N, C-alpha and C positions, 0 to 999 in steps of 0.2 A: 255181607255174607261171605264166609271163608270157604275157599275151595282149592283143590289141587288140580293142576291142568297140565296135560302134555298133549300138544297138538300142533297146529300151524296157524300162522297169520296169512290170510289171503289178501293180497294187495294187487288188484287188477287180475292179471293172469299169473302173477308171481306167488309162489307158496314158500313160506319160510318156517321150517320146523322150529318150535320153541317150547320152553317150559315156563310156567309162572311160579315164582317163589314169593310167599308172603313177606312184605317189606316191614311189617311192624309186629310187635309182640306185646302182650298184656303183662303188666307188672303188678296186677292186683294181688292183695293178700287173700289167700283162700281160707274161708271159715267153714266148719262143718255144723250142720244143724243137730242139736242135742236135745234130749228130753231133760226138762228143767231139774227134776229131782235126782235122777240116776246118772245124769251126764252121759247117757248111752246114745250112740249114733242113731239118728232117725233114718230109716230106710224107706225107699219108695219102690214099689213093684208094679209091673204092668199086668193088668188083668182085663177082663171084659165083663159086660153086663150079664152074660149067660155062663160065665166060667165058675161061678160059685166060689170066688176068691182064689182060684188056682192061678199061680203065676205063669205068664206066657213067655216062652223063649223067643229070641229074635227071629229064628227061622219059621216060626208059626205066624208071623205078622205079614199081611199083604196090604196093598193100598186099594181103597174103595171110594167111589164117588157116590154121595147120597143124592139121588135125583128125585126121590119122594121120601116122606117120613119113613124111616126104617127100611128103605129099599135102596140097594147099592148095586153098582156095577163094579167089577174088579178089573184092575189093570196089573199085568205082570211087567217086570222090568224090560223084557224084550219087546213088549208092545209099545212102550215109550220110545224105544230106539227106532222102531219102524216109522214113527212119525217124523223123524229127523231127516232133513235133506243133507246132501253133501256139504252145502254151505253152512248148515247149522252146526256141523261137526268141527268147523274151523272158526277162528276169530276173523270174521270177514269185515274188512274196512268198508263202510258205506259211503263215507265222505270225509273230507278234511276241513277243520275249522281253525280259526285263530284261537290259540290257547287262552288268550285274555277274555274271550267272549263266554267262556264256560263259568257259570256261577258255581262257587264251591259248595253250595247247598246240595248239588247233585252228587258230590263225591261220596263214595262209600269206602271200600277197602283198597289198599294199594299193594301192588305186586311188582317185583323185578321181572323183566322179560329177558330170558337167556336163550340164545340160539342153540339148537342141537343139530345144526346142519345149515347149509345155505348162508354161511357167514358173510359172503360178499353182498348178497341181497339184503341181509339184515343191516350191515354197516351202511349200505347205500340209502336204505329207507331212513335209518337213524339220522344220517348226516343231512338228508334233504329236509326232514321235519325240523331239525334243529336250526338249519339255515333259514327256513321260512317262519320259524316260531309257530308252527302248525301242529295240531294233534289229530289223530285219526279216530273217528267215531265208528265203533265196530259192534257187532253182535255175535253171540254164540248161544247154544242151548246146552245147559248142564242139567242132567236129571229131568225134572219136569218143569224147568224154568228157563225162559229166555233171558240172557244177561246182556245188559248194555255196558260197553267198555270204552274207555278213553285211553288210547295209546299216546303217550307223550314222551318227550325227551327232557331230562334235567341233568345238567353238568355231564353230558356225554353218555348218560345211562338211559336206556329205554325202560319206561315204566308203564304199567297198566292199572288204571283205576276202574273198579266197577262203579257204575253210576246208577242212581235211582231213575226210574222212568218219570216222565212229566206228571202222570196221574198219581204218582206216589208222593210227590211233594205237596204239602198242605198249603197251597196258595190262599185257600179260604181263611186261614188263620193269621194272615198278615195283619199286623196291628194298624189300626186307623185312628186318627184323632183330629180334633178340630185344629184349624190353623192357629198357631201362636205367633204373635208379633215378637221379633227379636230385636233387642237393643244393640246398636252398632258397637258401642263400647264393650258390651259383654261379649259380642261375637269376636272382636279383635283380641280380647283377653283369652277367650277359648282357643283361638287360632295360635296365639302366642304360647299357650300351655302345651298344645299339641306339638308345636315346633320344638320346644324345650325337651319334650319327652320322646322325640323321634330319634331312633337309632337303627342301625342295621339289624335285620332279623337273624339272631344267633340262637338256634334252638337248643344248643348245648348248655346255654346259661339257665334254662328253665328246668328246675327240678320238681319232682313230685314231693313237696315238703310234708303234706299230710301223710303220705305213704311212709316216709322216713320216720315221722313221729309215731305212727301206728306200729311199725316194726320195733322201735325202741320201747314202746309200751308193752309189747308182747314179751320182750326180754325182761323187762322189769317185773311183770306179773309172774313169769317163770321163776324168777329169783325171789318171789314173795315180797316184792317192794310195791310201794304206792306209785301210781302213775304221776309223772311230773306234768304239771299244767304249763303250757307255753307262755312265755313272758311276752306281753304285747305292749306297744306304745299306746298311750292314751289317745283316743279319738277326739279330734277337735270338732265339736258340734257347732259348725258355722251355718247359720240358717240363711243369711243373705247371700244370694248367688254371686254378687259382685265381690263380696269379701272372701267367699270361698275360692273364687278364681284367683284373686290376688294372692291369697295365702298359698294356694297350690303352685303358683308360678314361683314364689319364693322358695318353696320346698324343692321344686324341680331344678331350679338354678343351683342350689346347694348340692343336689345329687349329681349334676353334670360336672361340677367343679371338684368332686371327690376323686 
């Protein structure tokens, strides 16, 4: 969930004014929906059941909660604000945890945390968290939603990750399977393969190759050219897992020696 935030971190009795800036951006190629024959843009308009097709403007829309079929109570924005406590209006740290204990499945959006005052308190909190390798679990309320936040430090920079709540993570869909006996030789080969393929994590080395091919294809179509199909190496259909592991180890050794 993306949001902009200007407020404060509440750390015990200490308040640190901060802003959150989104740390990532989407590089997706945007496509418009067109009518097949005319290539005319498809438009969507907001209307209502009793509006007889009339388009509704933004200032005509309010929020309503359906408590029975076709029966609603209406909430104005100021009424949502009335429900917030002072604590809800800040990013209030509830507890600190070891960062290694947080399962990445809970991570959502990432933000940079910038102080807009209280720089000494900000620097002190950052240094203490980095020294202990701890992260602060915090909460705040934005709009009509309470947000769970993890404040953490990476390379001297404080970041905030919005987190999914426990009941939002689908633990009921965890895969389960019958126990399979593993051959020790195969396990050793698998470990060897992992060892050969283990390198430092360097995110700058990973490119969105499909996105690059898609953008190249767009330019080719604009120029009236046929789209180039990517050249791929032939796949080795090795069925025996032992042979597949041995072959993979050979390939990984060649890659390391390049």
